N, C-alpha and C positions, 0 to 999 in steps of 0.2 A: 504494500500500500504506500502511496506517495508520502503521506505524512510520517510514516515510520522511517522512510529514507531520510527525510529532513531531520527527524529526531536523532537518528544515528549519526548523521553528519555533524550536527551541533555538538553532540557528546564527544565525538572524536576530535573536534577542533577545540575542545575545552571551553566552549561557550563563546568563542570569538566570532563565529559566523553570524551574520546579520540575517534574521528571518522576520518578515513582516508580522507585526502583531504580538511579538514575544515580549513579555515583561520580565520574566525571570525563569530560571530552571534550577532544579535541585535534585539531590539523590533521594531515592525512596525504594529500598530493596524489599519492602514488606510484601507478603503474599496477599492476593486479592481475596475479598470475602464476599459471600453471597448477600443480596439484599432482596427486598420484596419486589423490586422492579424486574427481576429475572435476569439481571446482568451481573457484571463483576465490578466491585469497587477496587480502586487502586490503579497504578500506572501500567501502561502496556507499551512503554517506550523502548524496552530492551536495554540491558546493561544498567538499569536503574535511572536513566536520564528521563526527566519529565519536563515538558514545556508548559508554561502558563501563558495564555493569551490574554490580551487586554482589550477592553471595549470602553466606551464612554462611561459606563456605569458599573460593569462587572468584570472581574477577572475569572477565568475558567480554564479548565484543562479538558482534553479530549481523551476518552477512554474507550477501548474496543469492547463491544458487547458480543458480537458474533463475527467470525471471519470465514473466508473461503466460500463466499456466496456468488452465485451466477446471476448477475443483473438483478439485484434486489430492487423491487419496485415500490413496495409499501409495507407498513407495519401496523400491528394492533396488539392489544393485550386482553387476556381473559381475566375474569374476576379473581382467580387464584394467583395471579402474577405471571402466568405463562405468557410468553411473547410469541406472536406469529409474524413471520416474514415471508412475503411473496417473492418468488423468483420468476421473472418474466417468461422463461422458456416453458413454464407450466408446472411449477412445484410450489407447494406451501410448506414452509419449514417451521419447526417448533423449537423454541428455546425453553428448556425446563430446568429449573434449579441452576440457572446460569450456564447451561451446557446446550449447544446446538445439537439436536438429535440427528443421527446419521441418515435416517430414512424420512422422506417427505410424507406429509399427511395424505393418506389414501382416500379415494372415493370421488374425486373431482372429475369433470369431463376433460376431453381432449381440447387443445387450444388451436387457434387459427395460425398455422405456420410457426416455425421456431426461428424467427428472425424479425428485425424491425421492431414495431411497436405492437404487434398483434398476438400477445400471449396472455398470461394472467396479469391482471392490472391492480385490483384493489381487494382488500379483505376487510370485513366490517362485522363485528358482533352486534346482535340485536340489543337495543337498550335494556330489554328484560332477558338478557342471555342467561342469567342465573336460573330463571324459571323455565325458559323454552329451549335453550341450547342452540338457537339458530345462528349460523354463520352465513354471511353474504359474500359472494365472490363475483367480481366483474371480470370478463374475459372476452377475447376475440373468438366468436363462434364461427366455424367454417360452414359454407354451403355444402350440400350433399356431395358435390364433385370436388370440393376443396378449392374451387377457383375464386371464391369471394369470401368475405367475412364481414361481421358486424358486431357491435358492442352489445353484450348480453349479460344478464344477471341471473345467477342461480343461488339457491340457498340450500344448506344441508345441516343436519343436526350433529353437533359435536359429540363424539363418543371416544374420549380418552385417546387421542392421537389419530383418529380417522373421522370421516363424516359419513353419515347414512341419510336415507330419505331425501336425496338430492332432487330438487325440482327447479325447473326454470320458471322465473316469475316475470321476466321482461326480456323481449328481443326487440332491439331497435330497428326501425326502418331506416337503416343507414348502410346498406350493402354496397360494397365496392371491391374491385379486384386489386387495389393497392393494399399496402400493409402499414399505413400511416394514419395518424390523427383519429385513433379510436377514443382517446381521452379515458373514460372509464373510472373516474374518481367518484366515490360515494360518501355520503354523510347522512346521519339521521338528524333531523331538525328537532328543536325543542317542542315543535308541534307534533312530533311522533311520526312524521312522514319521512320516506326515504328519498333523498335527492341523488341524482346520477348525472354525470356529464357525458355527452356524446359529441365527439369531434366532427369537423366538417368534411372529413375523409380526403382532405387536401385537393379539393377542386380549385381550379385556377381563380385568383381574385379578379382578373379582368372580365369575368362574367358579370361583375357589379350587381345590380339589382336583381338579376336573374340567378344569382348564386343560390344553391340549395340551402345555405345557412339562413337565408331570409325567406324561405318558403316553409310555412308551418304545416304543410301536408307531408313532410318527412321529418325525421329526427336529427338530421345532420346539423351540427352547430347549435345544439340545444342543451339546456338542463331540463331533465324531466323530474316529476314529483309523483310519488306513488305511495299507496298503502304498503305496509310491510309484507303483504302477500302479493303485491303487483297490481292490485286493483287501482282504478283511477279515482282520486278524491273528487268529490262533487263540486268543490270550489276552485278547481284548477281553472286558469283564465280562459282556456280555449274549449272547455266542455260545452257542447251544443253549438259550436261556431262552425257550421258548414263542414267542409272537408278538412279543417284543421285537426291535427292529432291531439286528443285530449290529454295525453300524458305530459305535454310540453308546459313547462313553467316559465322559461325565458328562451330567447333565440337570438340569432345574429352573432354567434360566437365562432371562434376559429378552432384552436386546439387547446382545450381546457385541461391543464395539468395539475391544478390544485383546487380543492374544494374544502371549505371549513365552515363550521357553524360556531359562532362565538358562544361559549357556554355561559357567559355572563349576561348577554343581551338577546341571544337567539338569532342575531343577524346572520345571513348566509353570504359568504364571500367566496369568490372564485378568482383564479388567475388564468391567463391564456397567452400562448405564444403569438407574438407578431411574426411576420416572415423575416424581415431584416430590419430590426428595430421595432419599437412599439409593443413590447411585452406589457400586459395590462393587469392591474389589480382592480376587480370590480365588486361592488356591492350589488347583490342580486335581488331583484324585485319581481314579483309575479306579473307576467305579461310583458316584461321589459324587452325591448329590442336593442341589442348592443351593437348593431350597425355593420358588422363585418360582411363584406369588404367595402361597403360604400363609404364608411368613415374608418380611419385607421391612422396610427402614428408611424407606420412602417412603409417600406417599399419592397419591391420584388427582390428575390435572392440575386438576380442578375443585375441589380442596380436600377432597373427601370421603375417608373412611377405608375401606379394603377389608380391612385386617388390623391387629391391634394386636400381633401376635407378631413379635418380631425374631429368634427362634431357635426350634428345634423338635427333638424327638428324631429321630435318624437323618438330620438335615439339616446340611450343612456351613455354617459361619458364615464371613462375609467376614473377611479379615485387616485391612481398612481400609474405612471408610465415609465418603463425603462427603455431609454434610447442612448446608446446602442443596446441591443438585446442581451440579456444574460442567460437566455434559455431557461426561463422559469420552470419550476417543477412543483413538487408537493408543498403544502403550506398548512399552517395551523395558527390559531389565535391563542397566545399564551395566557393562561390564567393561574399558573402554579405559584408556589411559595418559595421555591429554591432560588429564583432570580427576581426579587421583588420589584426592582426598577423596570423590568421588562414586562410586567403584567399589563395586558391589554394591547400589546404589540402584535402585529402579524409577522410571522417568520416565513420566508419564502426561499426555497433552494434555487441555486443557479447551476445549470449544467455547463454550457459553453463558457459561462462567466466564472465558474468554479468558485462560488461564494455562497454565503448565507446572508440574506438581506433581512434586516429588522426594520419593518415599516412602522413608524411611530404614529399611532392612531389617537385622535381625540374625538370621541364619539364615532361618527362615520366618516370623518375627514382624515386624510393622510397628510401629516405635517412634513414628512421627509423620510429618508432611509439612512440607516447606518449599515455599512458593509462590513461583515464579519468574515474572518478566515479567508481572505482573498488569495486564491492560488495555493492554499495550504493542503486541502484534502482531495482536490479533484472535483469531479462531477457529483453534485448532490441531487439525488433523485427524489427523495422524500424527506419530510420534516414532520415530526410528531412530538407531542408532549406525553411523556410516560406517566403512569399512575403515581410515580415517585416525584412528580413535578420537575423532572429533568428533561432536557431536550435531546431527542434522538434523531440521527441523520442516517439515511441509507445512501451509501456511496455506490455509484453505478458507472463503470467505465466501459469503453467500447469492447475491449477484449479480455482484460484481466479479471480474475476473481477479486472480489472486493469485500467490504465489511459494513456492518451497522455499528456506529459509534454513538457515544452520547457526550454531552457537555455537562461538566460538573463544576459548581461554583468553587472558587478559591477566595479566601478572605483577603480583603484589600483595605485601603484607607478611605474608600468611599462610604459615607454614612448611609444606612438604609433609610428608605422613605418613612415619614411619620405615619 
């Protein structure tokens, strides 16, 4: 892993190497101990070297939770502290008592291709998991001949390391023969409904108003809202609206890679990739049109311009925009106690930007961003708050096996908030 290489280099140089964001390092040869979060406490730097990173408000260290993972895509926790990690090629892994189990969780369906973005995507326990044992999985479902795929959600009952009674609860009308822009992030709202992102399947933006993301008779470029069994809520904005698909909650999106419900307010947030520039953080409203590709802050990958409009009548504007693009990924709204100055901030991973962005929120307004760990860990695919109040990152690189790590606070001279 890249950050291990940096740690080893700093140790060998006796601490004289300059590494962005390092405040100090010291020796810690103690053995790691188990905690309720299912990870390991203690340093994983090798040879006892430990890096401490600084931010505007908190110092922290990075500790490995599970290593040797193949494209980890998302994370979740069960009530007993066990941790679930999705591997994109079609495996769900279990971390039990701090140890990554060698065999994947059995019982799930086959995935759409073993390449690109079309595998297993997100895992989500039901809010009443302790009572019903339901686990939800989003994945790229193949057509009968395997030539096309679409974003689909199944659920199965957890049975001590495997799932049973697997049933499909939603198949999106977003079939395409490419292997990109499935999206597939899920979250349960405080209203009890299941929210799911469906990507635009990478149709060309020069289609403008004819783009399928602006056509509510399909699910491309949408967020859908469902009952926990896949039924359509009666108050969804397009119920009874002609040919519009009733599952749709919002539309006009591109490739939504993060979805989070603020546990303090119930607000639904999402982020999405711009093509070349224009990554967006959006506050999601029922019936909202987010404008892609008629309005955008980005340009085509080849440098050509498809629109000069950054806003439009009847279209929702992003609360924050990254230009140039950082390749945004998973996100969460932090409400834990471990990092008190960060409570209420949105944390967004960056893949091509290789960073963790902390977007400072005041209510539903974004005041600015603090960039954490620039270039230190590589591509960050997912960001979650664990049950221990720590921040977990799934690192996902193009070829190498990677890890899930977590940020742990380190005491500093910054006084806690009152």
